[in-house]
C-alpha positions in Angstrom: 43.3 -90.9 60.4 40.1 -89.3 59.0 36.9 -91.3 58.9 35.1 -91.4 55.5 32.1 -89.5 57.0 34.3 -86.6 58.0 35.9 -86.5 54.6 32.6 -86.6 52.8 31.2 -83.9 55.1 34.2 -81.7 54.3 33.8 -82.2 50.6 30.1 -81.2 50.8 31.0 -78.1 52.7 33.7 -77.1 50.1 31.2 -77.4 47.3 28.2 -76.1 49.1 27.9 -72.8 47.2 25.3 -72.5 44.4 28.0 -71.9 41.8 29.7 -75.2 42.8 26.6 -77.3 43.1 27.4 -79.2 39.9 30.8 -80.1 41.3 29.2 -81.5 44.4 26.9 -83.7 42.3 29.6 -84.9 40.0 32.1 -85.7 42.7 30.0 -88.7 43.5 31.7 -90.4 40.6 34.9 -90.4 42.7 33.3 -91.7 45.9 33.5 -95.5 46.4 30.1 -97.2 45.6 29.6 -98.4 49.2 29.7 -94.8 50.4 27.2 -93.4 47.8 24.3 -93.4 50.2 26.3 -91.6 52.9 27.5 -89.0 50.3 24.0 -88.5 49.1 22.8 -87.7 52.7 25.4 -85.0 52.9 24.5 -83.6 49.5 20.8 -83.6 50.3 21.6 -81.7 53.5 23.0 -78.9 51.4 19.8 -78.2 49.5 
């Protein structure tokens, strides 16, 4: 099974292009609240 960190990292890589940045930011709505801070770390790493 995949760990949530691996999944979030994969998502951040998929949406890492400048034309997809808005998708990366909006995808947070689908991430469980307890993982928001982890997701934000991956998103900030893509700046």
